[in-house]
C-alpha positions as CSV (number, residue, x, y, z in Angstrom):
1,M,0.0,-0.2,0.1
2,D,1.3,3.7,-1.0
3,Q,2.7,5.1,2.6
4,L,3.0,8.6,0.8
5,N,6.3,9.3,3.0
6,G,4.1,8.2,5.9
7,I,5.9,7.4,9.2
8,N,7.5,3.7,9.0
9,I,8.1,1.5,12.0
10,E,11.9,1.9,11.6
11,D,11.8,5.7,11.7
12,L,11.9,5.1,15.8
13,F,15.8,4.6,14.5
14,N,15.9,8.5,13.2
15,L,13.9,10.2,15.9
16,K,15.5,12.6,18.2
17,F,14.5,12.5,21.8
18,V,15.3,16.3,23.3
19,S,14.7,16.5,26.8
20,D,15.6,18.3,30.5
21,P,16.6,21.9,29.3
22,Q,18.8,23.5,32.0
23,L,19.8,27.5,32.0
24,S,22.7,28.9,32.9
25,P,22.6,31.1,36.1
26,D,23.5,34.1,34.2
27,G,20.7,33.3,31.3
28,N,23.0,33.1,28.4
29,R,23.3,29.3,27.7
30,L,20.8,26.3,27.6
31,A,22.1,22.7,28.3
32,Y,19.9,19.9,27.0
33,V,19.7,16.5,26.0
34,V,19.7,14.4,23.0
35,K,18.9,10.8,22.8
36,E,19.2,8.8,19.6
37,V,19.6,5.4,18.3
38,N,23.0,4.8,17.1
39,E,24.5,2.5,14.6
40,E,24.6,-0.6,16.6
41,K,20.6,0.1,17.3
42,K,21.1,0.8,20.7
43,Y,20.3,4.4,22.6
44,Q,22.9,7.0,23.2
45,S,22.6,10.5,24.3
46,N,24.5,13.8,24.9
47,I,24.7,17.3,26.2
48,H,24.3,20.3,23.6
49,L,24.8,23.5,24.8
50,L,22.9,26.4,23.0
51,D,23.6,30.1,23.0
52,V,20.4,32.1,23.9
53,G,21.7,34.8,21.5
54,T,22.8,33.3,18.7
55,K,20.7,30.0,18.7
56,K,24.0,28.4,18.1
57,S,24.1,24.8,19.6
58,V,26.8,22.6,20.3
59,R,27.3,19.1,21.0
60,W,29.0,19.3,24.5
61,T,29.8,15.4,25.5
62,S,30.6,12.9,22.7
63,G,30.6,9.0,22.4
64,I,27.7,6.3,22.6
65,S,27.4,6.4,26.0
66,M,24.2,7.7,27.8
67,N,25.2,11.1,28.9
68,T,21.9,13.3,30.8
69,S,21.1,15.3,34.0
70,P,23.3,18.4,32.8
71,R,23.4,20.7,35.9
72,W,25.0,24.0,36.0
73,S,27.3,25.3,38.6
74,P,26.0,28.0,41.2
75,D,29.1,30.6,39.2
76,G,28.2,29.1,36.0
77,L,32.0,28.0,35.3
78,S,31.1,24.0,35.3
79,L,28.7,21.6,34.3
80,L,27.9,18.1,35.5
81,F,26.5,15.3,34.1
82,L,25.6,11.8,34.3
83,S,27.5,9.3,32.3
84,N,27.9,5.6,32.1
85,R,30.8,5.6,30.0
86,T,32.8,3.7,32.4
87,G,30.1,1.2,33.1
88,K,27.4,2.4,35.9
89,N,26.0,5.9,35.9
90,Q,28.2,8.7,37.8
91,I,28.8,11.8,37.9
92,W,31.4,13.4,35.9
93,I,32.1,17.4,35.7
94,I,33.3,19.4,32.5
95,S,34.1,23.3,32.3
96,S,31.7,25.5,31.0
97,E,34.1,26.4,28.3
98,G,34.8,23.2,27.0
99,G,37.6,20.6,27.2
100,E,37.7,17.0,29.2
101,P,35.2,15.9,31.5
102,E,36.8,14.6,34.9
103,Q,34.7,11.8,36.6
104,L,34.1,12.8,40.2
105,T,32.0,9.3,41.6
106,D,33.1,6.0,41.8
107,V,30.2,4.4,43.6
108,E,29.4,0.3,42.8
109,N,26.1,0.7,42.0
110,G,26.0,4.4,40.2
111,V,24.4,7.4,41.3
112,S,21.6,9.3,40.3
113,S,19.7,13.1,40.5
114,P,23.0,15.3,41.2
115,V,21.9,18.8,42.8
116,W,24.7,21.3,43.3
117,H,25.3,22.7,46.9
118,P,24.5,26.9,46.6
119,E,28.0,27.5,47.2
120,G,29.4,25.1,44.7
121,H,31.7,23.3,46.9
122,S,29.6,19.8,46.9
123,I,27.4,17.8,45.3
124,L,24.3,15.8,46.3
125,F,23.4,12.5,44.5
126,H,21.5,9.2,45.4
127,Y,22.5,5.7,45.2
128,T,21.6,2.3,46.1
129,S,22.9,0.2,49.0
130,T,22.6,-3.6,48.0
131,D,22.8,-6.6,50.6
132,N,22.7,-9.0,47.7
133,E,24.8,-12.1,47.5
134,E,24.8,-14.6,44.6
135,E,24.4,-18.2,45.2
136,K,22.7,-17.5,48.7
137,P,19.1,-18.3,49.4
138,I,17.1,-15.2,49.0
139,V,14.9,-14.7,52.3
140,V,11.7,-12.3,52.0
141,D,10.4,-10.9,54.9
142,K,8.8,-7.7,53.5
143,L,5.6,-7.1,51.5
144,K,7.3,-4.7,48.9
145,Y,10.1,-7.2,48.0
146,K,10.1,-6.3,44.1
147,A,9.2,-3.5,41.4
148,D,9.2,-3.4,37.8
149,G,12.2,-2.1,36.0
150,K,14.5,-3.1,39.2
151,A,16.9,-5.9,38.5
152,A,17.2,-6.4,42.0
153,L,14.7,-7.3,44.6
154,T,13.8,-4.5,46.3
155,Y,14.0,-5.6,50.0
156,Q,17.7,-6.0,49.0
157,S,18.1,-2.3,47.8
158,Y,17.0,1.1,48.9
159,L,17.9,4.5,47.7
160,H,20.2,6.7,49.6
161,I,21.5,10.2,49.7
162,G,25.3,10.6,49.1
163,E,27.3,13.9,48.9
164,I,30.7,14.4,47.6
165,S,32.9,17.4,48.2
166,L,34.9,19.0,45.2
167,K,37.7,19.7,47.6
168,N,38.7,16.6,48.5
169,R,36.7,14.1,46.6
170,E,35.3,13.0,49.8
171,V,32.1,10.9,49.7
172,R,29.8,10.8,52.7
173,N,26.2,9.4,53.6
174,L,23.4,11.1,54.2
175,S,20.6,8.9,55.1
176,E,20.2,5.5,56.9
177,G,17.6,2.9,57.4
178,D,15.9,0.5,55.3
179,Y,13.9,3.3,53.7
180,D,14.0,4.9,50.3
181,H,14.9,8.4,50.0
182,V,14.3,10.4,47.2
183,N,14.1,13.8,45.8
184,A,16.8,15.2,48.4
185,R,17.7,18.9,47.5
186,Y,20.0,21.6,49.3
187,T,18.4,24.0,51.8
188,N,18.9,27.7,50.6
189,D,21.5,28.8,52.8
190,G,23.1,25.0,52.2
191,K,23.0,24.1,56.2
192,G,20.7,20.9,55.5
193,I,18.9,19.0,52.9
194,V,15.1,18.3,52.3
195,Y,14.0,14.9,50.9
196,A,10.8,12.3,50.9
197,R,11.4,9.4,52.4
198,F,8.6,6.3,51.7
199,D,7.4,3.9,54.6
200,E,7.7,-0.1,54.1
201,D,5.5,-2.6,54.3
202,V,2.2,-0.7,54.8
203,P,-0.5,-3.2,54.1
204,G,-2.8,-1.7,51.6
205,A,-0.9,1.3,51.0
206,Y,0.3,3.0,48.2
207,R,4.0,3.7,49.2
208,C,3.3,6.2,52.1
209,S,5.8,8.6,51.8
210,H,6.6,11.8,53.8
211,I,8.9,14.9,53.7
212,Y,11.7,15.7,56.1
213,Y,14.2,18.4,56.9
214,H,17.6,17.1,57.9
215,E,20.2,20.1,59.3
216,F,23.5,19.0,59.2
217,G,24.5,17.9,62.5
218,G,21.1,17.4,63.7
219,T,18.7,14.5,63.5
220,P,15.9,14.4,60.6
221,V,12.4,16.0,61.1
222,R,9.9,15.0,59.5
223,I,7.8,18.3,58.4
224,S,4.6,16.9,56.6
225,E,1.7,16.5,58.6
226,L,-0.5,14.3,56.2
227,D,-0.1,10.4,55.7
228,G,0.0,9.8,52.1
229,T,2.4,10.3,49.4
230,M,4.5,13.3,49.4
231,V,7.4,14.0,47.1
232,H,9.4,16.6,45.5
233,P,10.2,19.1,48.2
234,I,12.3,22.2,47.4
235,C,13.0,25.7,49.7
236,S,12.0,29.0,49.1
237,P,14.9,31.5,47.8
238,D,14.4,33.1,51.3
239,G,14.6,30.1,53.2
240,R,11.2,30.5,54.8
241,Y,8.9,27.8,53.0
242,V,9.1,24.2,51.7
243,A,7.0,23.7,48.9
244,Y,6.5,20.1,48.0
245,V,3.8,17.8,46.1
246,G,1.5,14.9,47.7
247,H,-2.1,14.0,48.6
248,D,-3.8,12.7,51.9
249,Q,-5.0,9.1,50.7
250,V,-3.4,6.2,51.2
251,Y,-4.4,4.9,47.9
252,G,-3.2,7.3,45.7
253,G,-3.6,6.2,42.2
254,A,-6.8,7.8,41.3
255,T,-6.2,11.0,43.6
256,Y,-5.1,14.3,42.4
257,S,-1.8,15.6,43.8
258,E,-2.1,18.9,45.4
259,I,0.8,22.0,46.3
260,F,1.4,22.0,49.9
261,L,3.4,24.6,51.5
262,Y,5.1,24.6,54.8
263,D,6.2,27.7,56.9
264,R,9.3,27.2,58.6
265,E,9.1,30.2,60.8
266,K,5.5,28.8,62.1
267,S,5.8,25.2,61.8
268,T,2.4,25.3,59.6
269,T,1.6,23.6,56.5
270,Q,-1.2,24.9,54.2
271,C,-2.6,23.2,50.8
272,L,-2.1,25.9,48.0
273,T,-4.4,24.3,45.5
274,E,-7.5,22.9,47.7
275,K,-9.8,24.7,45.1
276,L,-8.1,23.7,41.9
277,D,-9.4,20.8,40.4
278,I,-6.4,19.8,38.2
279,Q,-3.8,17.1,38.3
280,V,-0.8,18.9,39.3
281,G,2.4,17.1,36.9
282,D,2.6,15.4,33.8
283,M,0.0,12.5,33.1
284,M,0.8,12.3,29.1
285,I,0.9,8.9,27.4
286,S,3.7,9.1,24.8
287,D,5.7,6.5,23.5
288,L,8.8,9.1,23.2
289,H,8.6,10.7,26.2
290,A,8.5,9.5,30.1
291,V,5.6,7.9,31.8
292,E,6.4,8.8,35.3
293,P,4.4,11.8,36.2
294,S,7.0,14.5,37.0
295,P,5.4,17.2,39.4
296,H,8.4,19.1,40.4
297,L,8.3,22.8,41.2
298,T,10.2,26.1,40.5
299,W,10.2,29.0,43.2
300,S,10.0,32.4,42.0
301,S,12.9,34.3,42.8
302,N,11.5,36.5,45.4
303,S,9.9,33.6,46.9
304,E,6.2,34.7,46.3
305,S,4.9,32.3,43.7
306,L,5.5,28.7,42.3
307,Y,5.5,27.1,38.7
308,F,4.1,23.8,37.9
309,L,3.2,21.6,34.8
310,A,-0.5,20.5,34.9
311,S,-2.6,18.1,32.8
312,E,-5.7,19.1,31.6
313,F,-8.4,18.2,28.7
314,G,-5.3,16.3,26.8
315,N,-2.9,19.2,27.1
316,T,-0.2,19.9,29.8
317,E,0.8,23.3,30.3
318,L,2.6,25.6,32.6
319,Y,0.9,27.4,35.5
320,S,1.9,29.6,38.5
321,I,0.5,29.8,41.6
322,D,1.0,32.5,44.7
323,L,1.4,32.2,48.3
324,F,-2.8,32.7,49.0
325,G,-3.9,30.0,45.9
326,N,-4.2,32.3,43.3
327,V,-3.5,30.4,40.0
328,D,-2.4,31.8,36.5
329,K,-2.0,29.3,33.6
330,I,1.3,31.0,32.1
331,V,1.7,28.9,29.1
332,E,-1.1,27.1,27.2
333,G,-2.2,25.4,24.2
334,D,-2.9,22.1,22.6
335,R,0.3,20.3,23.1
336,H,2.3,18.6,25.6
337,I,4.7,20.4,27.8
338,F,6.8,17.6,29.4
339,Q,9.7,19.7,30.9
340,Y,10.7,23.4,31.3
341,A,13.4,25.6,32.1
342,L,12.8,29.5,33.8
343,E,14.4,32.6,33.8
344,D,12.2,34.4,36.1
345,S,13.8,38.1,36.1
346,T,13.3,38.1,32.1
347,K,10.0,36.1,32.1
348,D,11.9,33.7,29.6
349,V,10.8,30.1,29.7
350,Y,11.5,27.2,27.6
351,L,9.6,24.4,26.9
352,A,10.5,21.1,25.9
353,V,7.3,20.8,24.0
354,S,5.7,18.2,21.8
355,T,2.6,18.3,19.5
356,P,0.8,15.6,17.3
357,T,2.6,16.6,14.7
358,H,6.0,16.8,16.2
359,P,8.1,14.6,18.2
360,G,9.6,17.9,20.2
361,D,12.3,19.9,20.6
362,I,12.6,23.5,22.5
363,V,10.9,26.5,22.1
364,R,11.5,30.1,24.0
365,H,8.5,31.7,25.2
366,D,8.1,35.2,26.3
367,I,5.6,35.2,29.4
368,N,5.2,39.1,29.1
369,S,4.7,39.0,25.0
370,L,3.5,35.4,24.6
371,M,6.0,35.7,21.8
372,E,7.3,32.1,21.3
373,E,9.9,30.9,18.9
374,P,11.8,27.7,18.5
375,I,15.3,27.3,18.9
376,T,15.9,23.6,18.7
377,Y,15.4,21.7,15.5
378,H,16.5,18.3,16.0
379,N,13.5,16.4,14.5
380,E,13.2,19.2,11.5
381,S,15.6,16.9,9.0
382,F,13.5,13.9,9.6
383,L,10.0,15.5,9.4
384,Y,11.1,17.4,6.0
385,D,10.1,14.5,3.6
386,I,7.5,12.8,6.0
387,K,3.6,13.8,5.9
388,V,1.9,12.8,9.2
389,S,-1.4,12.5,10.0
390,V,-3.3,15.4,11.9
391,P,-5.6,14.5,14.7
392,E,-9.4,15.7,14.9
393,S,-10.8,16.4,18.3
394,V,-13.9,14.3,19.3
395,Q,-16.2,14.8,21.7
396,F,-19.6,12.6,22.5
397,P,-21.9,11.5,25.4
398,S,-21.6,7.7,26.7
399,Q,-24.5,5.6,27.4
400,D,-25.3,7.6,30.7
401,G,-24.6,11.1,29.1
402,T,-20.7,11.3,30.4
403,V,-19.0,13.7,28.2
404,I,-15.9,11.5,26.9
405,H,-12.9,13.4,24.8
406,G,-10.5,12.1,22.4
407,W,-9.4,12.3,19.1
408,L,-9.5,10.6,15.6
409,L,-6.7,10.1,13.1
410,K,-7.1,9.9,8.9
411,P,-5.1,7.4,7.3
412,N,-2.0,9.1,6.1
413,N,-3.2,8.4,2.0
414,F,-6.9,9.3,3.1
415,K,-8.9,10.1,-0.1
416,K,-12.3,11.1,-0.1
417,G,-14.8,8.7,-1.0
418,E,-12.8,5.6,0.0
419,K,-13.0,3.6,2.7
420,Y,-10.7,2.7,5.6
421,P,-10.4,0.4,8.5
422,L,-10.2,1.9,12.1
423,I,-8.1,0.9,15.1
424,L,-9.1,1.9,18.8
425,E,-6.4,2.4,20.8
426,I,-6.7,2.1,24.6
427,H,-4.0,3.6,27.3
428,G,-2.7,2.3,30.3
429,G,-2.9,3.3,33.8
430,P,-6.2,3.4,33.8
431,H,-5.2,6.9,35.6
432,M,-2.9,8.6,32.9
433,M,-4.4,10.3,29.4
434,Y,-4.0,10.7,25.9
435,G,-3.3,13.7,24.7
436,N,-1.8,16.4,22.3
437,T,1.5,14.7,21.7
438,F,3.2,12.9,19.3
439,F,2.8,9.2,18.9
440,H,5.4,7.3,16.7
441,E,2.9,4.0,16.8
442,F,-0.1,6.1,16.0
443,Q,1.7,7.7,13.0
444,V,2.7,4.0,11.8
445,L,-0.8,2.8,12.0
446,T,-1.8,5.7,9.9
447,S,0.8,5.3,7.3
448,K,-0.6,1.8,6.6
449,G,-3.9,3.2,5.8
450,Y,-5.5,2.9,9.4
451,G,-7.8,5.5,10.7
452,V,-6.7,5.7,14.3
453,L,-9.2,6.3,17.1
454,Y,-7.6,7.1,20.9
455,L,-10.0,8.3,23.8
456,N,-9.7,9.2,27.5
457,P,-12.6,6.9,29.0
458,R,-13.6,7.8,32.9
459,G,-10.9,6.7,34.9
460,S,-8.4,9.1,32.8
461,H,-6.6,11.7,34.0
462,G,-7.2,15.8,32.9
463,Y,-11.2,16.1,33.6
464,G,-11.4,16.4,37.1
465,Q,-11.1,14.1,40.5
466,S,-14.6,12.6,39.9
467,F,-13.9,11.7,36.4
468,V,-10.7,10.1,37.2
469,D,-11.9,8.4,40.3
470,A,-14.9,6.9,38.1
471,C,-13.5,3.5,37.0
472,R,-12.5,2.3,40.2
473,G,-14.8,-0.7,41.4
474,D,-16.2,-0.6,38.0
475,Y,-13.8,-2.1,35.5
476,G,-15.4,-3.0,32.5
477,G,-18.6,-1.1,33.1
478,G,-18.6,2.6,32.5
479,D,-15.2,2.7,31.0
480,Y,-16.3,-0.1,28.6
481,Q,-19.3,2.2,27.7
482,D,-17.1,5.0,27.1
483,L,-15.4,3.4,24.7
484,M,-17.8,1.3,22.5
485,A,-20.1,4.7,22.8
486,G,-16.4,6.1,20.9
487,V,-16.6,3.3,18.5
488,D,-20.5,4.2,17.9
489,H,-20.1,7.9,17.6
490,T,-17.2,7.6,15.1
491,L,-19.0,5.3,12.8
492,E,-22.0,7.2,12.7
493,S,-19.8,10.7,12.2
494,Y,-17.2,9.7,9.5
495,E,-18.4,8.0,6.7
496,W,-14.9,7.2,5.4
497,I,-14.7,4.3,8.1
498,E,-15.3,0.6,6.7
499,Q,-17.5,-0.6,9.6
500,E,-16.7,-4.1,9.1
501,Q,-12.9,-3.5,9.5
502,L,-12.2,-2.7,13.3
503,F,-9.3,-3.5,15.5
504,V,-8.6,-2.8,18.8
505,T,-5.3,-2.9,21.0
506,G,-3.8,-1.7,24.2
507,G,-1.5,-1.9,27.0
508,S,-1.5,-2.6,30.7
509,Y,-4.9,-1.7,31.6
510,G,-5.7,-1.4,28.1
511,G,-4.6,-4.7,27.7
512,F,-7.2,-5.3,30.3
513,M,-9.6,-3.7,28.4
514,T,-9.0,-5.0,25.3
515,N,-9.1,-8.5,26.8
516,W,-12.6,-7.3,28.1
517,I,-13.5,-5.9,24.9
518,V,-13.2,-9.4,23.0
519,G,-15.0,-10.9,25.8
520,S,-18.1,-8.9,25.4
521,T,-18.1,-7.9,21.6
522,N,-17.0,-9.7,18.4
523,R,-17.3,-6.4,16.6
524,F,-13.7,-6.4,15.9
525,K,-12.2,-8.3,13.5
526,A,-8.9,-8.9,15.3
527,A,-7.3,-7.5,18.4
528,V,-3.7,-6.9,20.1
529,T,-3.9,-7.3,23.9
530,Q,-0.2,-6.0,25.4
531,R,1.3,-6.6,29.1
532,S,-1.9,-7.3,30.0
533,I,-4.5,-8.2,33.1
534,C,-6.3,-11.2,32.8
535,N,-7.0,-12.6,36.2
536,W,-7.2,-10.3,39.0
537,H,-7.2,-13.4,41.6
538,S,-3.2,-14.2,40.5
539,F,-2.6,-10.7,40.1
540,Y,-2.8,-9.7,43.5
541,G,0.1,-12.0,44.7
542,V,2.4,-11.9,41.7
543,S,2.5,-8.1,40.5
544,D,4.6,-5.3,42.4
545,I,1.6,-3.2,43.3
546,G,-0.8,-6.1,43.0
547,Y,-1.4,-6.1,46.8
548,F,-3.0,-2.6,47.1
549,F,-3.7,-1.9,43.5
550,T,-6.1,-4.8,43.4
551,E,-8.3,-3.5,46.3
552,G,-8.1,0.2,45.1
553,E,-9.3,-0.3,41.9
554,I,-11.5,-3.3,41.7
555,G,-13.1,-2.4,45.2
556,A,-12.5,-5.8,46.7
557,H,-9.7,-7.4,48.7
558,M,-8.7,-11.2,47.8
559,E,-9.5,-12.7,51.2
560,E,-12.8,-10.7,51.7
561,D,-14.4,-10.7,48.3
562,P,-12.9,-13.4,45.7
563,E,-16.2,-13.1,43.8
564,K,-16.0,-9.6,43.0
565,L,-12.4,-10.0,41.9
566,W,-13.4,-13.0,39.5
567,H,-16.1,-11.0,38.0
568,H,-13.6,-8.5,36.8
569,S,-11.4,-10.8,35.5
570,P,-11.5,-11.1,31.6
571,I,-10.4,-14.6,32.0
572,R,-13.7,-15.5,33.0
573,L,-15.1,-14.5,29.9
574,V,-12.9,-16.5,27.8
575,K,-15.3,-18.9,26.1
576,Q,-16.5,-16.1,24.8
577,I,-13.7,-14.7,23.1
578,E,-14.1,-15.3,19.4
579,T,-12.0,-12.0,17.9
580,P,-8.3,-13.1,17.0
581,L,-6.1,-12.3,19.6
582,L,-2.3,-11.4,19.7
583,I,-0.7,-11.5,23.0
584,L,2.6,-9.6,23.4
585,H,4.3,-9.5,26.9
586,G,7.8,-8.6,28.6
587,E,9.3,-11.6,30.0
588,K,10.9,-9.1,32.8
589,D,7.4,-7.8,33.4
590,Y,6.8,-7.0,37.4
591,R,4.1,-4.3,36.6
592,C,1.8,-7.4,35.0
593,P,3.9,-10.3,35.2
594,I,3.9,-12.5,32.1
595,E,1.9,-15.1,34.1
596,Q,-1.4,-13.4,33.3
597,A,-0.5,-13.9,29.6
598,E,0.6,-17.4,30.0
599,Q,-2.9,-18.1,31.6
600,L,-4.5,-16.4,28.9
601,F,-3.0,-17.9,26.1
602,V,-3.5,-21.6,27.4
603,A,-7.1,-20.9,28.0
604,L,-7.8,-19.8,24.7
605,K,-5.7,-22.8,23.3
606,Q,-7.1,-25.1,25.1
607,Q,-10.4,-24.2,23.4
608,N,-8.9,-23.8,20.1
609,K,-9.3,-20.2,20.2
610,T,-7.8,-18.1,17.3
611,T,-4.3,-16.6,19.0
612,R,-0.6,-16.0,19.3
613,F,1.4,-15.5,22.2
614,V,5.0,-13.4,21.9
615,R,7.2,-12.7,24.6
616,F,9.9,-10.3,24.5
617,P,13.1,-11.3,26.3
618,G,14.2,-9.0,29.0
619,A,11.7,-6.5,28.8
620,D,10.1,-5.0,31.3
621,H,6.7,-3.0,31.7
622,N,7.8,0.1,29.7
623,L,8.8,-1.9,26.7
624,S,6.7,0.5,24.3
625,R,8.2,3.8,25.4
626,S,11.7,2.9,27.0
627,G,12.2,-0.6,25.6
628,D,15.5,-1.9,23.2
629,P,15.0,-0.2,20.1
630,V,15.1,-3.2,18.3
631,M,13.0,-5.0,20.7
632,R,10.3,-1.6,19.8
633,V,10.6,-2.4,16.4
634,A,10.0,-6.3,16.7
635,R,6.4,-5.0,18.7
636,L,5.4,-2.8,15.9
637,E,5.9,-5.7,13.5
638,Q,3.8,-8.4,15.1
639,I,0.7,-5.6,15.9
640,V,0.7,-4.3,12.0
641,G,1.6,-7.9,10.9
642,W,-1.6,-9.4,12.9
643,F,-3.8,-6.4,11.9
644,E,-2.6,-6.5,8.3
645,H,-3.4,-10.5,8.2
646,Y,-6.8,-10.3,9.2
647,R,-7.5,-6.8,7.1
648,V,-6.1,-8.7,4.1
649,K,-7.8,-11.7,5.1
650,E,-11.4,-10.1,4.9
651,K,-10.7,-8.6,1.9
652,T,-9.6,-11.8,0.2
653,T,-12.7,-13.3,1.3
654,E,-14.7,-10.8,0.1
655,M,-13.1,-10.6,-3.5
656,A,-13.5,-14.5,-3.5
657,K,-17.7,-14.1,-2.8
658,S,-17.8,-11.3,-5.6
659,K,-16.5,-13.5,-8.1
């Protein structure tokens, strides 16, 4: 089929992933990261420096290693970064004028999250302590003992805070105990640190964490009052306040995060965002950018307001809030702002931005004039000869009247008067959101001649607290009706869709829903379920989050109401599944372990159903977003091949009948 210069599967190797803008103290230069796939088809990333005045960009590091996290020294004379060029990620430092970088740390398991001391003489970092001897029985005595994406069992490793002195290269530990310590930052005067510490083994809890203040030479003091998940503390420039992000619900997957303010003078805490019904942080689903929410905060230079990203109606935008809770939307638009760097004095903000038709680059936005200009062009040469499909926003009422929002992409080679098949894509979470960002997978499918419908059913972020909570206890109920209403609305509204050529796919929660759909209706010609859930009984015990996620989402505890868990398990519907089903799963997925796929495959095969099972060695739950590039390409080839097989088969059958 003629693809009209549409995006191909292997174009993943040509994309540039631009991220992490960091402005120099004088505001004249911008450091940022460009990640790409090298000739060996492996990821590499390097630091680039851009002169703000001339907009000339120069690559500041080289090689096929991963060089990330550039951070300017307070005087602007040095730039530190993380690099795995010697094996594990270590801190390196390089002059802002150029030259050879110098390795600072040599920590056994590597380091992460470097932060400069305000006076520039030391650097904070996180490191993992391990107690893991090979050829030794593994004794587990904690509820939380594994996590997706972690090679070591979590009870054997904890994230701690370290500090290295630039004067004598001495390293000291600043935390202790069997806890994960995250988001460490110096206080404004450099006399202490603030950080979040996660509690362990709280039955039914969504990883409870608290904010601590630790003055050097003293004892850490908890400063967050509420029980819940509290993260990303940051001290105000004048030293009076500590702002942080969190929520007071023990189960937090469907709970909107708030911004809290701790007054160090009065020892009091207030919630700044209690009247704001939007999600603080970036909740956008994309296969090009990080999926983890990033609710970090930035103080204004006068300590009177905070800047933050928030997710609303399919967009992530930049907001500010003052100490009285007054909120302004600083930068808006139908797009995905996934990171930013702010020059508060000049009101210039540098945005890492993606749109549905652009993978991502950095733009400069003047807050006062609202003028905006692109300043990096790393994806322009790739896009020059590429035709992309532009989404159309859709809205419609679900069966109960709830308004659902989504997008529709036409086939890349769309011609008026012709008919085309449609693929329904379902996002994971379920408490994330689709939106106005670039999606390589979607563009690949449109280049193959498919329309793509992607929706935010109830349970998605971006539409208020009540909406995001609405699927809990009702998986396969209202959310299923939302998706089916979306398909019905699209078929009624767009005559170019071939109504007998419908396909469906999704991953994680989207995989659960794909399983539920094919167990509930035969209207789809073929389906692909990815890293899915099929059985809540076994998920409860094998997933790294099963012991709290199951009760929080399904609304039932395994020991108290196993019947409800079974009612919401798609494997219960396996006898009704007639749709050809491709099952894709990573073998190292601890979030939705591969036993879920194995159960579903065996149950289908045992009944002679049409199915195929593809396992991806070494892949965890994030295969489609950050997995090995070759594996990502193989995954897309499986999806496209499965749909094409049943699409061609149907057309061949129709041709045979016509003869």
